[in-house]
C-alpha positions as CSV (number, residue, x, y, z in Angstrom):
1,M,0.4,-21.7,6.6
2,P,-1.4,-24.9,7.6
3,A,-1.0,-28.2,5.8
4,E,-3.6,-28.7,3.1
5,D,-5.5,-31.4,5.0
6,K,-6.3,-28.7,7.6
7,V,-7.7,-26.1,5.2
8,E,-11.2,-27.4,5.1
9,A,-11.5,-27.7,8.9
10,I,-10.1,-24.2,9.4
11,F,-12.6,-22.7,6.9
12,Q,-15.5,-24.5,8.6
13,E,-14.3,-23.2,11.9
14,Q,-14.4,-19.7,10.5
15,L,-17.9,-20.1,9.3
16,D,-19.0,-21.5,12.7
17,K,-17.3,-18.8,14.7
18,C,-18.9,-16.1,12.6
19,G,-22.3,-17.9,12.9
20,V,-22.9,-17.7,9.1
21,E,-23.6,-20.2,6.3
22,Y,-21.5,-18.2,3.8
23,F,-19.0,-15.3,3.5
24,D,-19.9,-12.6,1.0
25,Y,-16.3,-11.6,0.3
26,Y,-13.6,-14.1,1.4
27,L,-10.0,-12.7,1.3
28,L,-6.6,-14.4,1.3
29,H,-4.5,-12.1,3.6
30,N,-1.3,-10.3,2.6
31,L,-0.3,-11.9,-0.7
32,N,3.0,-11.1,-2.2
33,R,5.2,-12.9,-4.8
34,Y,6.6,-15.2,-2.2
35,I,3.5,-16.1,-0.3
36,Y,1.7,-16.7,-3.6
37,A,4.5,-18.9,-5.1
38,T,5.0,-21.0,-2.0
39,E,2.3,-21.1,0.7
40,V,-0.8,-20.3,-1.4
41,Q,0.3,-22.7,-4.2
42,D,1.4,-25.4,-1.9
43,V,-2.0,-25.8,-0.3
44,H,-4.0,-24.9,-3.5
45,L,-5.9,-22.2,-1.7
46,F,-7.4,-20.7,-4.9
47,D,-8.7,-24.2,-5.8
48,H,-10.3,-24.5,-2.4
49,M,-11.9,-21.1,-2.7
50,K,-13.4,-22.0,-6.1
51,Q,-14.9,-25.1,-4.6
52,W,-16.4,-23.1,-1.7
53,K,-17.9,-20.7,-4.1
54,E,-19.4,-23.5,-6.1
55,Q,-20.8,-24.8,-2.9
56,G,-22.3,-21.5,-2.0
57,K,-20.1,-21.0,1.0
58,I,-18.5,-17.8,-0.3
59,R,-19.9,-15.4,-2.8
60,H,-16.8,-13.6,-4.0
61,I,-13.1,-14.5,-4.1
62,A,-10.6,-11.8,-3.1
63,F,-7.2,-11.2,-1.6
64,S,-5.2,-8.4,0.0
65,Y,-1.9,-7.6,-1.6
66,H,1.4,-6.0,-0.7
67,D,3.9,-6.1,-3.6
68,D,4.5,-4.6,-7.1
69,A,2.1,-4.3,-10.0
70,A,3.9,-6.8,-12.2
71,H,3.4,-9.7,-9.8
72,L,-0.2,-8.6,-9.2
73,D,-0.8,-8.9,-12.9
74,Q,0.7,-12.4,-12.8
75,I,-1.7,-13.5,-10.0
76,L,-4.8,-12.1,-11.7
77,T,-3.8,-13.6,-15.1
78,E,-3.4,-17.0,-13.5
79,H,-6.6,-16.7,-11.4
80,P,-9.4,-15.0,-13.3
81,E,-11.8,-16.3,-10.7
82,V,-10.8,-13.5,-8.4
83,D,-13.5,-10.8,-7.9
84,A,-11.7,-8.2,-5.9
85,V,-8.3,-7.1,-4.6
86,Q,-7.6,-5.1,-1.5
87,I,-4.6,-2.7,-1.9
88,V,-3.1,0.3,-0.2
89,L,-4.5,3.3,-2.0
90,N,-4.1,7.0,-1.1
91,Y,-3.1,10.2,-2.7
92,Y,0.4,10.2,-1.0
93,D,1.3,6.6,-2.2
94,W,-0.4,7.0,-5.6
95,E,3.0,7.1,-7.5
96,E,5.4,6.1,-4.7
97,P,7.9,3.4,-5.9
98,F,7.4,0.8,-3.1
99,I,3.6,0.8,-2.8
100,Q,2.7,1.7,-6.4
101,S,-1.0,2.5,-5.6
102,K,-1.8,3.8,-9.1
103,K,0.0,0.9,-11.0
104,C,-1.7,-1.7,-8.9
105,Y,-5.1,-0.1,-9.2
106,E,-4.7,0.0,-13.0
107,V,-3.8,-3.7,-13.1
108,I,-6.9,-4.6,-11.1
109,R,-9.1,-2.5,-13.3
110,R,-7.6,-3.9,-16.5
111,H,-8.5,-7.3,-15.3
112,G,-12.1,-6.1,-14.7
113,K,-11.9,-6.7,-10.9
114,R,-13.2,-4.5,-8.0
115,V,-10.9,-2.6,-5.7
116,I,-11.1,-2.7,-1.9
117,V,-9.1,0.2,-0.4
118,M,-6.9,0.0,2.8
119,E,-4.8,2.7,4.3
120,P,-6.7,5.6,2.7
121,V,-5.4,7.9,5.4
122,K,-2.0,6.2,5.5
123,G,-2.1,5.0,9.1
124,G,-3.4,8.4,10.2
125,M,-0.6,10.4,8.6
126,L,-3.0,12.1,6.1
127,A,-5.3,13.2,8.9
128,K,-2.8,15.7,10.1
129,V,-1.2,17.9,7.5
130,P,2.3,19.4,7.8
131,A,2.6,22.6,9.8
132,G,1.9,25.7,7.7
133,A,0.0,23.7,5.0
134,E,-3.5,23.9,6.6
135,H,-4.6,26.7,4.3
136,I,-4.4,24.4,1.2
137,F,-7.5,22.5,2.2
138,Q,-9.2,25.3,4.2
139,E,-9.3,27.5,1.2
140,I,-11.5,24.9,-0.5
141,D,-13.7,23.9,2.4
142,Q,-12.9,25.3,5.8
143,G,-15.1,22.8,7.6
144,A,-13.7,19.7,5.9
145,S,-11.1,17.5,7.7
146,P,-7.8,16.5,6.1
147,A,-9.0,12.9,6.4
148,S,-12.1,13.7,4.3
149,F,-10.0,14.7,1.3
150,A,-7.9,11.6,1.6
151,I,-10.8,9.2,1.8
152,R,-12.7,10.9,-0.9
153,F,-9.6,10.6,-3.2
154,A,-9.8,6.8,-2.7
155,A,-13.6,6.6,-3.1
156,S,-13.5,8.7,-6.2
157,Q,-11.6,6.0,-8.2
158,E,-13.7,4.0,-10.6
159,G,-14.4,0.4,-9.5
160,V,-13.9,0.9,-5.8
161,L,-16.1,-1.5,-3.8
162,A,-15.2,-0.2,-0.3
163,V,-12.9,2.2,1.5
164,L,-11.7,0.8,4.8
165,S,-10.9,3.7,7.2
166,G,-9.5,3.0,10.6
167,M,-11.3,5.1,13.2
168,S,-10.3,5.4,16.9
169,N,-13.0,7.6,18.3
170,L,-16.6,8.7,17.8
171,A,-15.6,12.0,16.3
172,Q,-13.8,10.2,13.5
173,V,-16.8,8.0,12.9
174,T,-19.1,11.0,12.8
175,D,-16.7,12.8,10.4
176,N,-16.5,9.8,8.0
177,T,-20.2,9.0,7.9
178,G,-21.0,12.7,7.4
179,Y,-19.2,13.3,4.1
180,M,-19.6,9.7,2.8
181,Q,-23.3,9.7,3.4
182,D,-23.7,12.3,0.6
183,F,-20.6,11.4,-1.3
184,K,-19.2,13.8,-3.9
185,P,-16.2,12.8,-6.1
186,L,-13.2,15.1,-6.0
187,T,-13.3,18.2,-8.2
188,D,-10.3,19.2,-10.4
189,S,-9.4,22.0,-7.9
190,E,-9.5,19.5,-5.0
191,K,-7.2,17.1,-7.0
192,Q,-4.7,20.0,-7.5
193,A,-4.9,20.7,-3.8
194,L,-3.9,17.1,-3.0
195,A,-1.0,17.3,-5.3
196,E,0.2,20.4,-3.6
197,M,-0.3,18.8,-0.2
198,K,1.8,15.8,-1.2
199,G,4.6,18.3,-2.0
200,K,4.3,19.7,1.5
201,Y,4.8,16.3,3.0
202,Q,7.8,15.8,0.8
203,E,9.3,19.0,2.1
204,T,9.4,17.4,5.6
205,W,11.5,14.5,4.3
206,E,14.9,13.8,6.0
207,Y,16.6,13.3,2.6
208,R,15.7,15.6,-0.3
209,C,17.1,16.3,-3.8
210,S,15.9,17.8,-7.0
211,D,16.7,14.8,-9.2
212,W,15.8,11.4,-7.7
213,S,16.5,9.6,-11.0
214,A,20.2,10.4,-10.7
215,L,20.4,8.0,-7.7
216,D,19.4,5.1,-9.9
217,D,22.3,5.4,-12.3
218,N,24.7,3.2,-10.4
219,A,26.8,0.1,-10.9
220,Y,24.3,-2.2,-9.1
221,G,21.3,-1.2,-11.3
222,V,19.2,-0.8,-8.1
223,P,16.6,2.0,-7.7
224,V,18.3,3.6,-4.8
225,S,15.7,6.4,-5.0
226,G,12.9,4.0,-4.1
227,I,14.6,2.8,-0.9
228,I,15.5,6.2,0.3
229,Q,12.1,7.8,-0.6
230,A,10.3,4.9,1.2
231,Y,12.5,5.6,4.3
232,N,11.6,9.3,4.1
233,S,8.0,8.3,4.0
234,M,8.3,6.0,7.0
235,L,10.0,8.6,9.2
236,I,7.1,11.1,8.9
237,Q,4.3,8.6,9.8
238,P,2.7,8.4,13.3
239,D,4.5,5.1,14.0
240,P,7.5,4.6,11.7
241,T,7.9,1.0,12.9
242,F,4.4,0.0,11.8
243,C,3.7,1.3,8.3
244,A,2.9,-0.1,4.9
245,E,6.4,0.4,3.4
246,L,7.8,-2.2,5.8
247,N,5.5,-4.9,4.2
248,Y,7.1,-4.3,0.8
249,Y,10.8,-4.2,1.5
250,K,11.9,-7.8,1.0
251,S,10.0,-8.1,-2.2
252,F,11.5,-4.8,-3.5
253,R,15.0,-5.8,-2.5
254,S,14.9,-9.3,-3.8
255,A,15.2,-8.2,-7.4
256,Y,18.7,-7.1,-6.8
257,D,22.0,-8.5,-5.6
258,R,22.5,-7.6,-1.9
259,A,25.9,-6.1,-2.7
260,F,24.1,-2.8,-3.2
261,E,23.4,-2.6,0.5
262,T,27.0,-1.8,1.3
263,G,27.8,-0.1,-2.0
264,D,29.6,3.2,-2.5
265,Y,27.3,5.9,-4.0
266,A,29.8,8.8,-4.0
267,A,29.1,9.4,-7.7
268,Q,25.4,9.7,-7.0
269,T,26.1,12.2,-4.2
270,E,28.0,14.3,-6.7
271,K,25.2,14.0,-9.3
272,I,22.7,15.5,-6.9
273,G,25.1,18.3,-6.0
274,G,25.9,17.0,-2.5
275,A,22.3,17.5,-1.3
276,F,23.0,14.6,1.0
277,D,25.4,11.7,1.4
278,V,23.7,9.0,-0.7
279,T,25.9,6.2,0.7
280,A,25.2,7.1,4.3
281,A,21.5,7.5,3.6
282,M,21.3,4.2,1.7
283,W,23.0,2.3,4.6
284,E,20.7,4.0,7.1
285,A,17.6,3.2,5.1
286,V,18.5,-0.4,4.4
287,A,19.4,-1.1,8.1
288,Y,16.0,0.4,9.2
289,H,14.0,-1.6,6.6
290,A,15.8,-4.8,7.4
291,K,15.4,-4.4,11.1
292,N,11.7,-3.5,11.1
293,N,10.1,-5.1,8.0
294,Y,7.1,-7.2,8.7
295,Q,8.4,-10.4,7.1
296,T,11.2,-10.5,9.6
297,Y,8.7,-11.5,12.2
298,M,7.1,-14.1,9.9
299,D,10.4,-15.9,9.1
């Protein structure tokens, strides 16, 4: 983050490079509890954005966010001038413990702000369904792509301003523009199909059990289930070393004493009937998160 005396010059340079007199939506990138409490606060970025808005240099104040719903609520409470927030939102992550798509969405809407969606297809993962699950979507619409169901889920939420879909070829562009040009919100049967498909993805997880809550009843008070479930999700994505969960790990871990990282979870293994060795899975997941999380590269 630059020193505060550089902020105005950098903003003007952005305007000049884009060849515009103002930005419609101007976003602070990648906020979490730490970046907000230190870098953003240190250089008073929200104050600068309010001034630029008053000067007509930006029309709307926004930020992208990678952290939990509680800290998002704090930021929006302290900065009612914000107009929109960009979050990861897709049907797979809707209730996942790291990303908390639904909880973050609900916070944004409760504050009366608009939602900008990123990762609607989860880095391409939701564009290819698990083997043997193709019939779930085909029975509804044989000609619709898996990606279309995922993007329509995001776009069907109230208050969504834009859905940002990464496309890598012309066929994907044609597909996206085709069903979004005449957009139809998801029906109840389509929502049920998405819930079923989420279950099919979970069946491909490395570590599975019937009672995830049993993992969180431990001496450290840490939600072990969240770390292992996030690790499961990472391993089934097209590039496990470049996925949304890695941007959340340090924030998630920070609420707990690091002693849990080498703890003994034999009791939890017993509680889930030996479905897997919870201690070994925990150590494996933590090591992977720590090695690959995005913030490691920022430190």
